[in-house]
C-alpha positions as CSV (number, residue, x, y, z in Angstrom):
1,M,0.0,0.0,0.0
2,K,1.3,3.4,-1.0
3,Q,2.4,5.9,1.7
4,R,0.1,8.9,1.9
5,Q,0.1,12.1,3.8
6,R,-2.0,11.7,7.0
7,L,-4.4,14.5,7.7
8,K,-6.2,13.1,10.7
9,H,-9.6,14.4,11.9
10,R,-11.3,14.1,15.2
11,I,-11.8,10.8,16.9
12,A,-15.5,9.9,16.6
13,D,-18.1,7.1,16.7
14,I,-20.0,7.2,13.5
15,V,-23.4,5.6,13.3
16,I,-25.1,5.2,9.9
17,F,-28.9,4.6,10.3
18,G,-30.2,2.9,7.2
19,G,-26.9,1.2,6.9
20,T,-28.1,-1.4,4.4
21,G,-29.9,1.1,2.2
22,D,-28.9,2.3,-1.3
23,L,-27.4,5.6,-0.2
24,A,-25.3,4.0,2.5
25,L,-23.9,1.3,0.2
26,R,-23.5,3.4,-2.9
27,K,-22.2,6.6,-1.3
28,L,-21.6,6.8,2.5
29,F,-19.5,3.7,3.1
30,P,-17.4,4.2,0.0
31,A,-16.8,7.8,1.2
32,L,-15.8,6.5,4.6
33,Y,-13.5,4.0,3.0
34,E,-11.8,6.8,1.0
35,M,-11.1,8.5,4.3
36,E,-9.4,5.4,5.5
37,R,-7.4,5.2,2.2
38,T,-6.2,8.7,2.6
39,G,-5.2,8.3,6.2
40,R,-7.8,10.7,7.7
41,F,-9.1,8.4,10.5
42,D,-7.5,8.2,13.9
43,D,-6.9,4.6,14.9
44,E,-9.7,4.8,17.6
45,T,-12.5,6.0,15.2
46,R,-15.3,3.5,15.1
47,I,-18.1,3.0,12.5
48,F,-21.5,1.3,13.2
49,G,-24.1,0.3,10.6
50,A,-27.7,0.3,11.9
51,S,-30.9,-1.0,10.3
52,R,-34.0,-3.2,10.8
53,S,-32.5,-6.3,9.2
54,E,-30.7,-8.9,11.1
55,H,-26.9,-9.3,10.4
56,S,-23.9,-10.4,12.2
57,D,-20.8,-8.1,12.1
58,E,-19.2,-10.4,9.6
59,D,-22.3,-10.6,7.4
60,F,-22.6,-6.8,7.3
61,R,-18.9,-6.4,6.5
62,A,-19.2,-8.9,3.7
63,K,-22.2,-7.0,2.3
64,L,-20.3,-3.7,2.5
65,E,-17.3,-5.3,0.7
66,E,-19.5,-6.6,-2.1
67,A,-20.9,-3.1,-2.5
68,G,-17.5,-1.5,-2.2
69,K,-16.1,-3.5,-5.1
70,K,-19.0,-2.3,-7.2
71,F,-19.1,1.4,-6.2
72,I,-15.6,2.3,-5.3
73,P,-13.7,3.6,-8.4
74,K,-11.6,1.0,-10.1
75,G,-8.0,1.0,-8.8
76,E,-9.0,2.4,-5.5
77,F,-10.2,-0.7,-3.8
78,E,-7.2,-2.0,-2.0
79,P,-7.6,-5.3,0.0
80,E,-5.2,-4.3,2.7
81,T,-6.9,-0.9,3.2
82,W,-10.3,-2.5,3.1
83,A,-9.3,-5.0,5.8
84,K,-8.2,-2.1,8.1
85,F,-11.4,-0.2,7.3
86,A,-13.6,-3.3,8.0
87,S,-12.0,-3.8,11.3
88,R,-13.6,-0.5,12.5
89,I,-17.1,-1.5,11.5
90,A,-19.7,-3.2,13.6
91,Y,-23.5,-3.7,13.1
92,V,-26.5,-3.1,15.3
93,Q,-30.0,-4.2,14.6
94,V,-32.2,-1.1,15.2
95,S,-35.8,-0.4,14.4
96,A,-36.7,3.3,14.5
97,G,-39.7,2.8,16.8
98,D,-38.2,0.1,19.0
99,E,-36.2,1.2,22.1
100,S,-34.5,-2.2,22.5
101,G,-32.1,-1.7,19.6
102,F,-31.0,1.7,20.9
103,K,-30.2,0.2,24.2
104,V,-27.9,-2.3,22.5
105,L,-26.3,0.7,20.6
106,H,-25.8,2.4,24.0
107,E,-24.0,-0.6,25.3
108,K,-21.6,-0.5,22.4
109,L,-20.9,3.2,22.7
110,S,-21.0,3.5,26.5
111,D,-17.3,2.7,27.0
112,Q,-16.4,6.1,25.4
113,P,-19.1,8.4,26.8
114,D,-17.2,11.7,26.1
115,R,-16.3,10.8,22.5
116,D,-17.8,12.8,19.6
117,R,-20.8,10.9,18.1
118,V,-22.1,11.4,14.6
119,F,-25.5,10.0,13.9
120,Y,-26.3,9.9,10.2
121,F,-30.1,9.5,9.4
122,S,-30.0,7.9,6.0
123,T,-33.6,6.8,6.2
124,S,-37.1,8.1,5.3
125,P,-37.7,11.5,7.1
126,A,-40.8,9.9,8.5
127,L,-38.5,8.0,10.9
128,F,-36.4,10.9,12.0
129,A,-38.4,11.9,15.0
130,D,-38.6,8.3,16.4
131,M,-34.9,7.8,16.0
132,A,-34.1,11.1,17.6
133,F,-36.4,10.5,20.6
134,N,-35.1,7.0,21.1
135,L,-31.5,8.2,20.9
136,K,-32.3,10.6,23.7
137,K,-34.2,8.0,25.8
138,A,-31.2,5.6,25.5
139,G,-28.9,8.3,26.8
140,L,-26.9,8.5,23.5
141,V,-27.3,12.2,22.9
142,T,-24.4,14.1,24.6
143,P,-23.1,17.7,24.1
144,N,-20.6,16.1,21.7
145,S,-23.2,14.5,19.5
146,R,-24.2,15.6,16.0
147,V,-27.0,14.4,13.7
148,V,-26.8,14.5,9.9
149,L,-30.2,14.7,8.2
150,E,-30.5,13.4,4.6
151,K,-32.9,15.1,2.3
152,P,-35.8,15.5,1.5
153,L,-36.7,17.2,4.7
154,G,-40.5,17.4,4.3
155,H,-42.5,18.1,1.2
156,D,-43.5,21.7,2.1
157,L,-42.9,24.4,4.7
158,D,-45.3,22.9,7.3
159,S,-43.9,19.4,7.1
160,C,-40.4,20.7,7.1
161,R,-41.1,22.8,10.2
162,E,-42.7,19.8,11.9
163,I,-39.6,17.6,11.4
164,N,-37.2,20.4,12.4
165,G,-39.3,21.0,15.5
166,Q,-39.1,17.3,16.5
167,I,-35.4,17.1,15.9
168,G,-34.9,20.4,17.7
169,E,-36.5,18.9,20.9
170,V,-33.5,16.5,21.0
171,F,-30.6,18.3,19.4
172,E,-29.5,21.9,19.6
173,E,-29.3,23.8,16.2
174,R,-25.5,23.7,16.4
175,Q,-25.7,19.8,16.5
176,I,-28.0,19.5,13.4
177,F,-26.3,19.0,10.0
178,R,-28.8,19.2,7.1
179,I,-26.9,17.8,4.2
180,D,-27.1,18.9,0.6
181,H,-24.4,17.0,-1.2
182,Y,-24.1,19.6,-4.0
183,L,-22.4,21.9,-1.4
184,G,-19.6,19.3,-1.1
185,K,-18.7,19.3,-4.8
186,E,-15.3,20.7,-5.6
187,T,-16.5,23.3,-8.1
188,V,-19.2,24.6,-5.8
189,Q,-16.6,25.1,-3.0
190,N,-14.2,26.6,-5.5
191,L,-16.9,29.2,-6.4
192,M,-16.2,31.1,-3.2
193,I,-12.4,30.8,-3.8
194,L,-12.9,32.1,-7.3
195,R,-14.9,35.1,-6.1
196,F,-13.2,36.0,-2.8
197,A,-9.6,35.0,-3.4
198,N,-9.0,36.5,-6.8
199,A,-9.0,40.3,-7.3
200,M,-10.1,40.1,-11.0
201,F,-13.7,38.7,-10.5
202,E,-15.3,40.3,-7.4
203,P,-15.2,43.9,-8.7
204,L,-17.2,42.7,-11.8
205,W,-19.6,40.5,-9.9
206,N,-22.6,42.7,-10.0
207,S,-25.4,44.0,-12.3
208,A,-23.1,46.6,-13.9
209,H,-21.1,43.9,-15.5
210,I,-23.1,40.7,-15.5
211,D,-26.0,40.4,-17.9
212,H,-27.6,37.2,-16.5
213,V,-26.8,33.9,-14.7
214,Q,-27.8,30.4,-15.8
215,I,-27.9,27.4,-13.5
216,T,-28.5,24.0,-15.1
217,V,-28.7,20.6,-13.4
218,G,-29.5,18.0,-16.0
219,E,-29.9,14.2,-15.6
220,E,-29.9,11.5,-18.3
221,V,-31.6,9.1,-16.0
222,G,-35.3,8.7,-15.4
223,V,-36.9,7.7,-12.0
224,E,-34.7,4.6,-11.8
225,G,-37.4,2.3,-10.3
226,R,-38.3,4.9,-7.6
227,W,-41.5,6.2,-9.4
228,S,-43.6,6.3,-6.2
229,Y,-41.0,8.4,-4.3
230,Y,-40.4,10.7,-7.2
231,D,-44.0,11.3,-7.9
232,D,-44.5,12.6,-4.4
233,A,-41.6,15.0,-4.8
234,G,-41.2,16.1,-8.4
235,A,-38.4,18.2,-9.8
236,M,-39.4,21.3,-7.8
237,R,-39.1,19.7,-4.4
238,D,-36.4,17.2,-5.3
239,M,-34.0,19.6,-7.0
240,V,-35.0,23.3,-6.9
241,Q,-35.8,23.7,-3.2
242,N,-32.4,22.5,-2.2
243,H,-29.7,22.0,-4.8
244,M,-30.6,24.8,-7.2
245,L,-31.3,27.5,-4.6
246,Q,-28.1,26.6,-2.7
247,L,-26.1,27.1,-5.9
248,L,-28.0,30.4,-6.5
249,C,-27.0,31.6,-3.0
250,L,-23.3,30.9,-3.5
251,V,-23.3,32.8,-6.8
252,A,-25.3,35.8,-5.4
253,M,-24.2,36.1,-1.8
254,E,-22.2,39.0,-0.4
255,P,-18.7,38.4,0.8
256,P,-18.9,37.1,4.4
257,Y,-16.8,39.1,6.9
258,V,-14.9,35.8,7.7
259,L,-15.0,32.2,6.6
260,D,-17.1,31.2,9.5
261,Q,-20.0,28.8,9.5
262,D,-22.6,31.3,10.6
263,A,-21.2,34.2,8.6
264,V,-21.4,32.3,5.4
265,R,-24.9,31.1,6.1
266,D,-26.1,34.5,7.2
267,E,-25.2,35.8,3.7
268,K,-27.1,32.9,2.0
269,V,-30.2,33.8,4.0
270,K,-30.0,37.4,2.8
271,V,-30.1,36.1,-0.8
272,L,-33.1,33.9,-0.2
273,K,-34.9,36.8,1.5
274,A,-34.2,38.9,-1.6
275,L,-35.8,36.5,-4.1
276,Q,-38.8,38.1,-5.8
277,P,-41.9,36.1,-5.1
278,I,-43.4,34.0,-7.9
279,N,-47.1,33.8,-7.5
280,D,-50.4,33.9,-9.4
281,S,-49.5,37.3,-11.0
282,N,-46.3,36.1,-12.7
283,I,-46.4,32.3,-12.7
284,D,-46.9,31.9,-16.5
285,S,-44.0,34.2,-17.4
286,S,-41.6,33.0,-14.8
287,T,-41.9,29.2,-14.8
288,V,-42.2,26.1,-17.0
289,R,-43.2,22.7,-15.9
290,G,-42.4,19.6,-18.0
291,Q,-42.9,15.9,-18.0
292,Y,-40.8,13.5,-20.2
293,R,-42.4,11.4,-22.9
294,K,-40.8,8.3,-24.5
295,G,-37.7,9.0,-26.6
296,A,-34.1,8.1,-26.9
297,V,-31.3,9.1,-24.5
298,G,-27.7,8.2,-25.5
299,G,-29.0,6.2,-28.4
300,K,-31.2,4.0,-26.2
301,E,-35.0,4.0,-26.4
302,V,-36.6,4.9,-23.0
303,P,-40.2,5.0,-21.7
304,G,-42.1,8.1,-20.9
305,Y,-42.7,9.1,-17.2
306,L,-46.2,7.7,-17.3
307,E,-44.9,4.5,-18.8
308,E,-42.4,3.8,-16.1
309,E,-42.8,0.8,-13.8
310,G,-45.5,1.4,-11.2
311,A,-46.6,4.7,-12.8
312,N,-50.0,6.3,-12.3
313,T,-51.1,7.3,-15.7
314,D,-53.0,10.3,-14.3
315,S,-49.9,11.9,-12.7
316,T,-49.2,15.6,-13.2
317,T,-45.9,15.6,-11.4
318,E,-43.2,17.6,-13.2
319,T,-39.9,16.0,-14.2
320,F,-38.5,19.3,-15.5
321,V,-38.6,22.9,-14.2
322,A,-37.3,26.1,-15.7
323,I,-37.6,29.3,-13.7
324,R,-36.7,33.0,-14.3
325,A,-35.8,34.4,-10.9
326,E,-34.7,37.9,-9.8
327,L,-33.3,39.3,-6.6
328,D,-34.4,42.6,-5.1
329,N,-31.0,43.9,-3.8
330,W,-28.4,46.4,-4.7
331,R,-25.9,44.0,-6.3
332,W,-28.3,42.0,-8.6
333,S,-31.2,44.4,-9.4
334,G,-32.3,43.7,-13.0
335,V,-30.2,40.6,-13.5
336,P,-32.3,37.5,-14.2
337,F,-31.2,34.1,-12.9
338,Y,-32.4,31.3,-15.2
339,L,-32.7,27.9,-13.5
340,R,-33.5,24.6,-15.2
341,T,-33.4,21.0,-14.1
342,G,-34.9,17.8,-15.4
343,K,-34.7,14.1,-16.0
344,R,-34.2,12.3,-19.3
345,L,-32.2,15.3,-20.7
346,P,-29.5,14.7,-23.4
347,K,-26.7,14.3,-20.9
348,R,-25.7,14.4,-17.3
349,H,-24.7,18.0,-17.1
350,S,-24.5,20.5,-14.3
351,E,-23.1,24.0,-14.6
352,I,-23.3,27.6,-13.6
353,V,-22.9,30.2,-16.4
354,I,-22.0,33.8,-15.6
355,Q,-22.8,35.8,-18.7
356,F,-21.0,39.1,-18.7
357,R,-22.3,42.2,-20.5
358,D,-20.8,43.2,-23.9
359,V,-18.3,46.0,-24.1
360,P,-20.0,49.4,-24.0
361,H,-18.7,50.4,-27.5
362,Q,-17.6,48.0,-30.2
363,I,-14.6,49.4,-32.1
364,F,-14.2,46.3,-34.3
365,P,-16.8,46.7,-37.0
366,L,-16.9,43.1,-38.1
367,A,-17.6,41.8,-34.5
368,K,-21.3,42.7,-34.7
369,S,-21.8,40.7,-37.9
370,M,-19.8,37.6,-36.8
371,T,-22.1,34.6,-36.0
372,N,-19.7,33.3,-33.4
373,Y,-19.0,36.5,-31.6
374,Q,-20.0,36.5,-28.0
375,A,-19.5,38.5,-24.9
376,N,-17.3,37.1,-22.1
377,K,-18.7,34.3,-20.0
378,L,-17.5,32.2,-17.2
379,V,-18.8,28.6,-17.0
380,L,-18.3,26.5,-13.8
381,R,-18.8,22.8,-14.6
382,L,-20.0,20.7,-11.7
383,Q,-20.5,17.4,-13.5
384,P,-19.5,15.2,-15.1
385,D,-16.1,16.8,-15.0
386,D,-15.3,19.6,-12.6
387,G,-13.7,22.6,-14.3
388,I,-13.8,26.3,-15.1
389,H,-14.2,27.7,-18.6
390,L,-13.6,31.4,-19.4
391,V,-14.5,32.7,-22.8
392,L,-12.5,35.6,-24.1
393,N,-12.4,37.3,-27.5
394,N,-9.1,37.2,-29.4
395,K,-7.8,38.2,-32.8
396,N,-8.1,35.5,-35.4
397,P,-4.5,35.0,-36.8
398,G,-3.8,36.4,-40.3
399,P,-3.3,39.6,-42.2
400,G,-6.1,42.0,-43.4
401,L,-9.2,42.9,-41.5
402,V,-9.2,42.3,-37.8
403,R,-11.5,39.4,-37.1
404,L,-12.4,38.2,-33.6
405,R,-12.7,34.7,-32.4
406,P,-14.0,33.6,-29.0
407,T,-11.4,31.5,-27.3
408,A,-11.7,29.5,-24.1
409,L,-9.3,29.3,-21.2
410,N,-10.0,25.9,-19.7
411,L,-9.2,24.6,-16.2
412,S,-9.9,21.0,-15.8
413,F,-9.5,20.0,-12.1
414,A,-8.5,16.5,-13.0
415,E,-5.7,17.7,-15.3
416,A,-4.6,20.6,-13.2
417,F,-4.5,18.8,-9.8
418,G,-4.1,15.2,-10.9
419,G,-5.8,12.2,-9.5
420,R,-9.4,11.7,-8.6
421,S,-11.9,14.4,-7.6
422,P,-13.2,13.6,-4.1
423,D,-16.8,12.7,-3.9
424,A,-19.0,15.3,-2.2
425,Y,-20.0,13.0,0.6
426,E,-16.3,12.6,1.6
427,R,-16.0,16.3,2.3
428,L,-19.3,16.6,4.0
429,L,-18.8,13.6,6.2
430,L,-15.4,14.9,7.3
431,D,-17.0,18.3,8.1
432,A,-19.7,16.5,10.2
433,I,-17.0,14.6,12.1
434,D,-15.1,17.8,12.8
435,G,-18.3,19.7,13.8
436,N,-18.0,22.3,10.9
437,N,-21.4,23.0,9.5
438,T,-20.5,25.8,7.1
439,L,-21.6,23.6,4.1
440,F,-24.8,22.4,5.8
441,V,-28.2,24.1,5.6
442,R,-29.4,26.1,8.6
443,R,-33.0,25.9,9.7
444,D,-33.9,29.5,8.7
445,E,-32.4,28.9,5.2
446,Q,-34.6,25.9,4.8
447,D,-37.8,27.7,5.9
448,I,-37.3,30.6,3.5
449,A,-36.5,28.3,0.6
450,W,-39.7,26.3,1.2
451,Q,-41.7,29.5,1.5
452,W,-40.6,30.6,-2.0
453,V,-41.1,27.1,-3.5
454,D,-44.5,26.6,-1.9
455,A,-45.7,29.9,-3.5
456,I,-44.8,28.5,-6.9
457,Q,-46.5,25.2,-6.2
458,D,-49.6,27.0,-5.0
459,A,-49.7,29.2,-8.1
460,W,-49.4,26.1,-10.4
461,Q,-52.3,24.6,-8.6
462,N,-54.4,27.8,-8.5
463,N,-53.9,28.4,-12.2
464,H,-54.2,24.7,-13.3
465,I,-50.8,24.7,-14.8
466,T,-49.9,21.1,-15.8
467,P,-46.6,19.9,-17.1
468,K,-45.9,20.3,-20.8
469,G,-44.6,17.2,-22.5
470,Y,-41.0,16.9,-23.8
471,T,-39.4,14.1,-25.7
472,A,-36.8,12.2,-23.6
473,G,-33.3,13.1,-24.9
474,T,-34.2,16.8,-25.5
475,W,-33.6,19.9,-23.3
476,G,-37.1,20.1,-22.0
477,P,-40.3,21.7,-23.4
478,S,-40.1,24.3,-26.1
479,A,-41.6,26.7,-23.6
480,A,-38.3,26.5,-21.6
481,I,-36.5,27.9,-24.6
482,A,-39.1,30.6,-25.0
483,L,-38.7,31.5,-21.3
484,I,-35.2,32.8,-21.9
485,E,-35.4,33.8,-25.5
486,R,-38.2,36.3,-24.7
487,D,-35.5,38.2,-23.0
488,G,-33.2,38.0,-26.1
489,R,-31.0,35.4,-24.5
490,T,-30.4,31.6,-25.0
491,W,-29.5,28.6,-22.9
492,N,-25.8,27.6,-22.9
493,E,-25.6,24.2,-24.6
494,E,-22.0,24.0,-25.7
495,A,-20.6,20.5,-26.2
496,G,-18.2,20.8,-23.3
497,F,-14.6,21.7,-22.6
C-alpha cells in the first residue's frame, strides 16, 4: 500500500442509520473507505451500521465489501486498506420505533461516553423523529453528539417545520447538520475561492457587468425504479428547493466578513430573502413545468414518465422545471437568474454560467456581424467533469481585416491537480465529524427556501398549470426555450470543454 500524507480528523463514533440502504452502500460507506485510504481516520475511530434487518458483524462487513467492489472507483479498492477499514465496522439491529435496539447501541458506545458521536439518518424522514427521541431515551445524545439529516426534509414548509421541531427537541441547532451533497462538490466550493480570493472577479460580480446567470442541473436518468417516491416530490421539491437554490445563493451572496459557518450562512439567508416572489401574478411568465415522454437518450429508447414501472397514468408531477428568478437587492437588481433542471435530458450535465455584458462600445466593426462573436462568459462545470471555462475574445490570426474569435481558457481540475476528484460525501462527512457545519443548511435557510417554492407550487395549482410534454433526450419543453429567448438570451448548450 502506498504511503500517503496523513491528515487526521477528530476521533468519533459514526453511526449510519439505514446502513443497508442504497445511499449508504453506494455513497456513504465508499466515502468513509476513502477517508481510510487517505489516512484521515484516527486509529480509535469506530463506525456502526444500523438498520432493521438482522446481520452479524461479519455478514454486514461482507455486504459492504461486495458493494464496495461495485461502487468504489476501479483501482482504489485495496484489499489491505479494506481490511483495516472493515475492522472499524460493527453492526447493530435497530428499528426506529423500538427502544431495544437503541439500548444495544448504547452498550456498544458507553465505553467512550465523552467521544464525539455522529448519527447519520440515511432513512425516510418519517423515521427521523422516532430515531431522535429513542437516541435521547437511551442516553446516547451528549453535548458532543451531532445528527446528519439526509434530504428530503419534508414536502412543504409545514412538514419541514414539523420535522425540524421534533429534531430540535433532542438536538441543539449547532448539532444538526442538514446535508445537501451539492455543497460538497469541488467546483461549488471553488466558487467562493474564485470570487473572494481573486482580485479580478469580485469587482465585476454585479449588475453593472453581468447580464444574466444560468444554473443547469441535467440528468440523463429517469426515475430509476423509484417512481412512487419521485411522484411525491417532483423536480421542484427534489432539486429546486435544495440544490438549485443553494447554488444560486453561492453565486449571489455578499462576501462574508470571515469564513465562519454562521457568517457564510447569514449571507445565504439574505439572498433567499431577496428573491422576488413568484405567484399567481407572474407564474406563467416565470416558470415552465415539463414531463418527459418516451424517446431516446444516449441512443437508447426509454419509456415516458407515465410508462415507467409502477406509474400512475394520471400523474401531473413535473420531471422538468425552468424558472426565471430575480433578486431585489443592490448587487443584482435587474439581473435574471435562469434555473432549469430535469430528468431524461440529453446528458448528465450541471453547470453555472455567468454571462457578462458586452463591451459598451464595439470598435471592431466586423464583430457585430460575426455569427460566433459572444460577450465574455464564465462557466463553472459541476459534473460530469469539474472545471472552469472562461470565454475571451481574441484576434483570429492572419493579415487583413481584424476578425475576432471567442477562445476559451479551460481549467480541468483533473488535469490541473491530478488524480481523482473527491466525492461530495467525503468532504461533508469529514466536516460533520469535525463539527464544521459551514456547508450544511441552517434551519432558517430551509424555511425561507420552502416559502418561495411553496408559493410557486400553490400558483401552479391555483392556475391549473400542468406539465408540458417533452421528448426524452431533449432539453425540455419548447416553452423553456421561449422563457429565456423572450429576453433575447439563449441557454448555454455547448458541447463541453
